[in-house]
ChimeraX commands (.cxc) that place a marker at each C-alpha (Angstrom):
marker #1 position 0.00,0.00,0.00 radius 0.5
marker #1 position 1.33,3.43,-0.99 radius 0.5
marker #1 position 1.43,6.09,1.72 radius 0.5
marker #1 position 2.55,9.71,1.60 radius 0.5
marker #1 position 4.47,11.40,4.40 radius 0.5
marker #1 position 7.36,13.68,5.20 radius 0.5
marker #1 position 10.76,12.11,4.68 radius 0.5
marker #1 position 12.40,11.38,8.02 radius 0.5
marker #1 position 15.39,9.10,7.48 radius 0.5
marker #1 position 18.69,8.88,5.66 radius 0.5
marker #1 position 17.51,5.76,3.82 radius 0.5
marker #1 position 14.54,7.69,2.44 radius 0.5
marker #1 position 16.83,10.45,1.17 radius 0.5
marker #1 position 18.86,7.77,-0.59 radius 0.5
marker #1 position 15.62,6.39,-2.01 radius 0.5
marker #1 position 14.87,9.84,-3.45 radius 0.5
marker #1 position 18.29,9.89,-5.11 radius 0.5
marker #1 position 17.76,6.43,-6.64 radius 0.5
marker #1 position 14.40,7.45,-8.11 radius 0.5
marker #1 position 15.89,10.68,-9.35 radius 0.5
marker #1 position 18.75,8.89,-11.10 radius 0.5
marker #1 position 16.32,6.60,-12.94 radius 0.5
marker #1 position 14.50,9.63,-14.37 radius 0.5
marker #1 position 17.30,12.03,-15.24 radius 0.5
marker #1 position 17.23,13.17,-18.84 radius 0.5
marker #1 position 20.74,11.83,-19.45 radius 0.5
marker #1 position 19.61,8.35,-18.37 radius 0.5
marker #1 position 16.56,8.21,-20.68 radius 0.5
marker #1 position 16.21,7.64,-24.39 radius 0.5
marker #1 position 14.94,10.57,-26.44 radius 0.5
marker #1 position 11.63,8.73,-26.92 radius 0.5
marker #1 position 11.24,8.11,-23.17 radius 0.5
marker #1 position 12.00,11.74,-22.35 radius 0.5
marker #1 position 9.54,12.99,-24.96 radius 0.5
marker #1 position 6.75,10.63,-23.90 radius 0.5
marker #1 position 7.07,10.74,-20.11 radius 0.5
marker #1 position 9.09,13.83,-19.29 radius 0.5
marker #1 position 12.42,13.99,-17.53 radius 0.5
marker #1 position 14.38,15.46,-14.64 radius 0.5
marker #1 position 17.13,17.98,-15.27 radius 0.5
marker #1 position 18.61,18.81,-11.89 radius 0.5
marker #1 position 20.77,16.24,-10.19 radius 0.5
marker #1 position 21.16,16.54,-6.43 radius 0.5
marker #1 position 23.76,15.09,-4.13 radius 0.5
marker #1 position 22.97,13.35,-0.87 radius 0.5
marker #1 position 24.62,16.24,0.98 radius 0.5
marker #1 position 22.36,18.76,-0.75 radius 0.5
marker #1 position 19.27,16.65,0.02 radius 0.5
marker #1 position 20.33,16.63,3.66 radius 0.5
marker #1 position 20.52,20.43,3.65 radius 0.5
marker #1 position 17.09,20.64,2.00 radius 0.5
marker #1 position 15.73,18.23,4.60 radius 0.5
marker #1 position 17.17,20.19,7.50 radius 0.5
marker #1 position 15.53,23.37,6.22 radius 0.5
marker #1 position 12.18,21.75,5.33 radius 0.5
marker #1 position 11.48,17.99,5.04 radius 0.5
marker #1 position 10.12,16.95,1.65 radius 0.5
marker #1 position 7.11,14.78,0.88 radius 0.5
marker #1 position 7.57,11.21,-0.29 radius 0.5
marker #1 position 5.37,8.32,-1.36 radius 0.5
marker #1 position 6.43,4.97,0.05 radius 0.5
marker #1 position 5.43,1.42,-0.83 radius 0.5
marker #1 position 6.89,-1.45,1.15 radius 0.5
marker #1 position 9.71,0.75,2.41 radius 0.5
marker #1 position 10.63,1.93,-1.09 radius 0.5
marker #1 position 10.38,5.55,-2.20 radius 0.5
marker #1 position 8.11,5.53,-5.26 radius 0.5
marker #1 position 7.43,9.24,-5.54 radius 0.5
marker #1 position 8.48,12.57,-4.10 radius 0.5
marker #1 position 7.82,16.30,-4.06 radius 0.5
marker #1 position 10.94,18.06,-2.86 radius 0.5
marker #1 position 10.64,21.22,-0.79 radius 0.5
marker #1 position 13.32,23.87,-1.36 radius 0.5
marker #1 position 13.23,26.93,0.86 radius 0.5
marker #1 position 14.74,30.13,-0.54 radius 0.5
marker #1 position 17.61,29.69,1.95 radius 0.5
marker #1 position 18.80,26.45,0.35 radius 0.5
marker #1 position 18.09,27.32,-3.30 radius 0.5
marker #1 position 21.41,29.12,-3.58 radius 0.5
marker #1 position 23.22,25.83,-3.00 radius 0.5
marker #1 position 22.29,24.45,-6.43 radius 0.5
marker #1 position 22.73,26.33,-9.73 radius 0.5
marker #1 position 19.36,25.39,-11.26 radius 0.5
marker #1 position 17.43,26.14,-8.09 radius 0.5
marker #1 position 19.33,29.38,-7.65 radius 0.5
marker #1 position 18.40,30.36,-11.21 radius 0.5
marker #1 position 14.74,29.53,-10.61 radius 0.5
marker #1 position 14.73,31.42,-7.31 radius 0.5
marker #1 position 16.14,34.50,-9.03 radius 0.5
marker #1 position 13.45,34.26,-11.72 radius 0.5
marker #1 position 10.71,33.97,-9.11 radius 0.5
marker #1 position 11.98,36.97,-7.16 radius 0.5
marker #1 position 11.61,39.11,-10.31 radius 0.5
marker #1 position 7.94,38.20,-10.76 radius 0.5
marker #1 position 4.70,39.55,-9.40 radius 0.5
marker #1 position 1.49,37.75,-8.57 radius 0.5
marker #1 position -1.84,39.38,-7.74 radius 0.5
marker #1 position -0.12,42.77,-7.70 radius 0.5
marker #1 position 2.50,41.68,-5.20 radius 0.5
marker #1 position 6.23,41.11,-5.64 radius 0.5
marker #1 position 7.06,37.47,-5.02 radius 0.5
marker #1 position 10.40,38.55,-3.62 radius 0.5
marker #1 position 8.47,39.83,-0.62 radius 0.5
marker #1 position 6.14,36.83,-0.45 radius 0.5
marker #1 position 6.75,33.80,1.73 radius 0.5
marker #1 position 6.88,30.96,-0.83 radius 0.5
marker #1 position 8.27,27.44,-1.06 radius 0.5
marker #1 position 9.86,26.08,-4.24 radius 0.5
marker #1 position 8.91,22.61,-5.45 radius 0.5
marker #1 position 12.48,21.54,-6.01 radius 0.5
marker #1 position 11.49,18.48,-8.02 radius 0.5
marker #1 position 8.52,16.17,-8.51 radius 0.5
marker #1 position 8.77,12.56,-9.60 radius 0.5
marker #1 position 6.69,9.36,-9.55 radius 0.5
marker #1 position 8.17,5.95,-10.34 radius 0.5
marker #1 position 7.17,4.47,-13.67 radius 0.5
marker #1 position 5.09,1.63,-12.23 radius 0.5
marker #1 position 3.07,4.02,-10.03 radius 0.5
marker #1 position 1.77,6.49,-12.58 radius 0.5
marker #1 position -1.89,6.83,-13.39 radius 0.5
marker #1 position -3.16,6.07,-9.87 radius 0.5
marker #1 position -3.50,9.61,-8.55 radius 0.5
marker #1 position -0.17,9.72,-6.75 radius 0.5
marker #1 position 0.71,13.26,-7.86 radius 0.5
marker #1 position -2.51,14.48,-6.29 radius 0.5
marker #1 position -1.70,12.65,-3.04 radius 0.5
marker #1 position 1.86,13.99,-2.98 radius 0.5
marker #1 position 0.70,17.54,-3.51 radius 0.5
marker #1 position -2.12,17.23,-0.99 radius 0.5
marker #1 position 0.42,16.12,1.62 radius 0.5
marker #1 position 2.81,18.85,0.44 radius 0.5
marker #1 position 0.21,21.56,0.95 radius 0.5
marker #1 position -0.91,20.23,4.33 radius 0.5
marker #1 position 2.70,20.17,5.53 radius 0.5
marker #1 position 3.74,23.57,4.14 radius 0.5
marker #1 position 0.80,25.96,4.08 radius 0.5
marker #1 position 1.11,26.84,7.75 radius 0.5
marker #1 position 4.49,28.41,6.98 radius 0.5
marker #1 position 4.22,29.46,3.33 radius 0.5
marker #1 position 1.70,31.39,1.25 radius 0.5
marker #1 position 2.23,29.51,-2.00 radius 0.5
marker #1 position 4.31,26.95,-3.89 radius 0.5
marker #1 position 6.24,27.77,-7.08 radius 0.5
marker #1 position 8.09,25.68,-9.64 radius 0.5
marker #1 position 8.71,25.53,-13.38 radius 0.5
marker #1 position 7.70,22.94,-15.97 radius 0.5
marker #1 position 9.07,22.16,-19.41 radius 0.5
marker #1 position 6.46,23.45,-21.86 radius 0.5
marker #1 position 7.06,20.39,-24.02 radius 0.5
marker #1 position 5.68,18.22,-21.20 radius 0.5
marker #1 position 2.02,19.12,-21.72 radius 0.5
marker #1 position 0.71,16.31,-19.51 radius 0.5
marker #1 position 2.78,17.50,-16.58 radius 0.5
marker #1 position 1.54,21.04,-17.07 radius 0.5
marker #1 position -2.07,19.84,-17.16 radius 0.5
marker #1 position -1.51,17.78,-13.99 radius 0.5
marker #1 position -0.15,20.82,-12.18 radius 0.5
marker #1 position -3.01,22.99,-13.43 radius 0.5
marker #1 position -5.54,20.49,-12.10 radius 0.5
marker #1 position -3.77,20.57,-8.75 radius 0.5
marker #1 position -4.19,24.33,-8.62 radius 0.5
marker #1 position -0.98,25.72,-10.13 radius 0.5
marker #1 position -1.33,28.56,-12.63 radius 0.5
marker #1 position 1.24,29.83,-15.12 radius 0.5
marker #1 position 2.60,33.23,-14.17 radius 0.5
marker #1 position 5.59,33.55,-16.51 radius 0.5
marker #1 position 7.33,31.85,-19.45 radius 0.5
marker #1 position 11.12,31.65,-19.42 radius 0.5
marker #1 position 13.91,30.28,-21.63 radius 0.5
marker #1 position 16.53,27.92,-20.26 radius 0.5
marker #1 position 19.11,25.82,-22.14 radius 0.5
marker #1 position 17.25,26.24,-25.41 radius 0.5
marker #1 position 13.90,25.16,-23.99 radius 0.5
marker #1 position 10.76,27.00,-22.93 radius 0.5
marker #1 position 9.54,26.64,-19.36 radius 0.5
marker #1 position 6.42,27.83,-17.58 radius 0.5
marker #1 position 6.83,29.20,-14.07 radius 0.5
marker #1 position 3.73,28.04,-12.19 radius 0.5
marker #1 position 2.37,29.09,-8.80 radius 0.5
marker #1 position -0.09,27.38,-6.45 radius 0.5
marker #1 position -1.88,30.02,-4.38 radius 0.5
marker #1 position -2.82,28.42,-1.06 radius 0.5
marker #1 position -5.30,31.15,-0.21 radius 0.5
marker #1 position -7.56,29.58,-2.86 radius 0.5
marker #1 position -9.62,26.49,-1.87 radius 0.5
marker #1 position -8.13,23.28,-3.20 radius 0.5
marker #1 position -9.43,21.90,-6.49 radius 0.5
marker #1 position -10.81,18.45,-5.64 radius 0.5
marker #1 position -10.44,17.09,-9.17 radius 0.5
marker #1 position -8.32,14.04,-9.52 radius 0.5
marker #1 position -5.32,14.47,-11.77 radius 0.5
marker #1 position -3.28,12.26,-14.02 radius 0.5
marker #1 position 0.43,12.06,-13.36 radius 0.5
marker #1 position 1.23,10.53,-16.75 radius 0.5
marker #1 position 3.84,13.26,-17.30 radius 0.5
marker #1 position 4.83,14.51,-13.90 radius 0.5
marker #1 position 8.51,14.36,-14.67 radius 0.5
marker #1 position 9.29,17.49,-16.55 radius 0.5
marker #1 position 9.73,20.60,-14.49 radius 0.5
marker #1 position 13.31,21.76,-14.59 radius 0.5
marker #1 position 14.55,21.25,-11.05 radius 0.5
marker link #1:1,2 radius 0.2
marker link #1:2,3 radius 0.2
marker link #1:3,4 radius 0.2
marker link #1:4,5 radius 0.2
marker link #1:5,6 radius 0.2
marker link #1:6,7 radius 0.2
marker link #1:7,8 radius 0.2
marker link #1:8,9 radius 0.2
marker link #1:9,10 radius 0.2
marker link #1:10,11 radius 0.2
marker link #1:11,12 radius 0.2
marker link #1:12,13 radius 0.2
marker link #1:13,14 radius 0.2
marker link #1:14,15 radius 0.2
marker link #1:15,16 radius 0.2
marker link #1:16,17 radius 0.2
marker link #1:17,18 radius 0.2
marker link #1:18,19 radius 0.2
marker link #1:19,20 radius 0.2
marker link #1:20,21 radius 0.2
marker link #1:21,22 radius 0.2
marker link #1:22,23 radius 0.2
marker link #1:23,24 radius 0.2
marker link #1:24,25 radius 0.2
marker link #1:25,26 radius 0.2
marker link #1:26,27 radius 0.2
marker link #1:27,28 radius 0.2
marker link #1:28,29 radius 0.2
marker link #1:29,30 radius 0.2
marker link #1:30,31 radius 0.2
marker link #1:31,32 radius 0.2
marker link #1:32,33 radius 0.2
marker link #1:33,34 radius 0.2
marker link #1:34,35 radius 0.2
marker link #1:35,36 radius 0.2
marker link #1:36,37 radius 0.2
marker link #1:37,38 radius 0.2
marker link #1:38,39 radius 0.2
marker link #1:39,40 radius 0.2
marker link #1:40,41 radius 0.2
marker link #1:41,42 radius 0.2
marker link #1:42,43 radius 0.2
marker link #1:43,44 radius 0.2
marker link #1:44,45 radius 0.2
marker link #1:45,46 radius 0.2
marker link #1:46,47 radius 0.2
marker link #1:47,48 radius 0.2
marker link #1:48,49 radius 0.2
marker link #1:49,50 radius 0.2
marker link #1:50,51 radius 0.2
marker link #1:51,52 radius 0.2
marker link #1:52,53 radius 0.2
marker link #1:53,54 radius 0.2
marker link #1:54,55 radius 0.2
marker link #1:55,56 radius 0.2
marker link #1:56,57 radius 0.2
marker link #1:57,58 radius 0.2
marker link #1:58,59 radius 0.2
marker link #1:59,60 radius 0.2
marker link #1:60,61 radius 0.2
marker link #1:61,62 radius 0.2
marker link #1:62,63 radius 0.2
marker link #1:63,64 radius 0.2
marker link #1:64,65 radius 0.2
marker link #1:65,66 radius 0.2
marker link #1:66,67 radius 0.2
marker link #1:67,68 radius 0.2
marker link #1:68,69 radius 0.2
marker link #1:69,70 radius 0.2
marker link #1:70,71 radius 0.2
marker link #1:71,72 radius 0.2
marker link #1:72,73 radius 0.2
marker link #1:73,74 radius 0.2
marker link #1:74,75 radius 0.2
marker link #1:75,76 radius 0.2
marker link #1:76,77 radius 0.2
marker link #1:77,78 radius 0.2
marker link #1:78,79 radius 0.2
marker link #1:79,80 radius 0.2
marker link #1:80,81 radius 0.2
marker link #1:81,82 radius 0.2
marker link #1:82,83 radius 0.2
marker link #1:83,84 radius 0.2
marker link #1:84,85 radius 0.2
marker link #1:85,86 radius 0.2
marker link #1:86,87 radius 0.2
marker link #1:87,88 radius 0.2
marker link #1:88,89 radius 0.2
marker link #1:89,90 radius 0.2
marker link #1:90,91 radius 0.2
marker link #1:91,92 radius 0.2
marker link #1:92,93 radius 0.2
marker link #1:93,94 radius 0.2
marker link #1:94,95 radius 0.2
marker link #1:95,96 radius 0.2
marker link #1:96,97 radius 0.2
marker link #1:97,98 radius 0.2
marker link #1:98,99 radius 0.2
marker link #1:99,100 radius 0.2
marker link #1:100,101 radius 0.2
marker link #1:101,102 radius 0.2
marker link #1:102,103 radius 0.2
marker link #1:103,104 radius 0.2
marker link #1:104,105 radius 0.2
marker link #1:105,106 radius 0.2
marker link #1:106,107 radius 0.2
marker link #1:107,108 radius 0.2
marker link #1:108,109 radius 0.2
marker link #1:109,110 radius 0.2
marker link #1:110,111 radius 0.2
marker link #1:111,112 radius 0.2
marker link #1:112,113 radius 0.2
marker link #1:113,114 radius 0.2
marker link #1:114,115 radius 0.2
marker link #1:115,116 radius 0.2
marker link #1:116,117 radius 0.2
marker link #1:117,118 radius 0.2
marker link #1:118,119 radius 0.2
marker link #1:119,120 radius 0.2
marker link #1:120,121 radius 0.2
marker link #1:121,122 radius 0.2
marker link #1:122,123 radius 0.2
marker link #1:123,124 radius 0.2
marker link #1:124,125 radius 0.2
marker link #1:125,126 radius 0.2
marker link #1:126,127 radius 0.2
marker link #1:127,128 radius 0.2
marker link #1:128,129 radius 0.2
marker link #1:129,130 radius 0.2
marker link #1:130,131 radius 0.2
marker link #1:131,132 radius 0.2
marker link #1:132,133 radius 0.2
marker link #1:133,134 radius 0.2
marker link #1:134,135 radius 0.2
marker link #1:135,136 radius 0.2
marker link #1:136,137 radius 0.2
marker link #1:137,138 radius 0.2
marker link #1:138,139 radius 0.2
marker link #1:139,140 radius 0.2
marker link #1:140,141 radius 0.2
marker link #1:141,142 radius 0.2
marker link #1:142,143 radius 0.2
marker link #1:143,144 radius 0.2
marker link #1:144,145 radius 0.2
marker link #1:145,146 radius 0.2
marker link #1:146,147 radius 0.2
marker link #1:147,148 radius 0.2
marker link #1:148,149 radius 0.2
marker link #1:149,150 radius 0.2
marker link #1:150,151 radius 0.2
marker link #1:151,152 radius 0.2
marker link #1:152,153 radius 0.2
marker link #1:153,154 radius 0.2
marker link #1:154,155 radius 0.2
marker link #1:155,156 radius 0.2
marker link #1:156,157 radius 0.2
marker link #1:157,158 radius 0.2
marker link #1:158,159 radius 0.2
marker link #1:159,160 radius 0.2
marker link #1:160,161 radius 0.2
marker link #1:161,162 radius 0.2
marker link #1:162,163 radius 0.2
marker link #1:163,164 radius 0.2
marker link #1:164,165 radius 0.2
marker link #1:165,166 radius 0.2
marker link #1:166,167 radius 0.2
marker link #1:167,168 radius 0.2
marker link #1:168,169 radius 0.2
marker link #1:169,170 radius 0.2
marker link #1:170,171 radius 0.2
marker link #1:171,172 radius 0.2
marker link #1:172,173 radius 0.2
marker link #1:173,174 radius 0.2
marker link #1:174,175 radius 0.2
marker link #1:175,176 radius 0.2
marker link #1:176,177 radius 0.2
marker link #1:177,178 radius 0.2
marker link #1:178,179 radius 0.2
marker link #1:179,180 radius 0.2
marker link #1:180,181 radius 0.2
marker link #1:181,182 radius 0.2
marker link #1:182,183 radius 0.2
marker link #1:183,184 radius 0.2
marker link #1:184,185 radius 0.2
marker link #1:185,186 radius 0.2
marker link #1:186,187 radius 0.2
marker link #1:187,188 radius 0.2
marker link #1:188,189 radius 0.2
marker link #1:189,190 radius 0.2
marker link #1:190,191 radius 0.2
marker link #1:191,192 radius 0.2
marker link #1:192,193 radius 0.2
marker link #1:193,194 radius 0.2
marker link #1:194,195 radius 0.2
marker link #1:195,196 radius 0.2
marker link #1:196,197 radius 0.2
marker link #1:197,198 radius 0.2
marker link #1:198,199 radius 0.2
marker link #1:199,200 radius 0.2
marker link #1:200,201 radius 0.2
view
């Protein structure tokens, strides 16, 4: 049975890294990346530890194995990774609802991934529900970016409640910066995670 929770052990952080490695763009064929999306950012165990110390991330676990995750990256730790630092700088230049995000208390979704055998069962929705429940007491919204080529991932995020606030260019690709405003009641629609690999971090 799959459960979602906050990561709380070194073995779970290692499980995140193993799932990440299996879905990095460099480890996929072009056809796999195009069909299912991909991960760009590669994190070290040390960096995951720093992320965890600042704000534990959400994981999905089945039989002790990490089968999905939504990583939480506070602004304080974003500077420790070039892609997250770049995204954080982009976010700080944006406005939402007439307010500068630089002055807003937001959390970055540092990466989202679901294992291949666990897609199509609503796990993205469960991960993000747990993510919001764990974070919204301390943050006003969640922000990330998604490869525009991964239309299914963008639709999944939109059904969760994310909305596109800016388009950016990175490494020859177009990305949509998306924000989930937690002052808005949650959309109860179930979503498909057929393409949830695909936002840049």
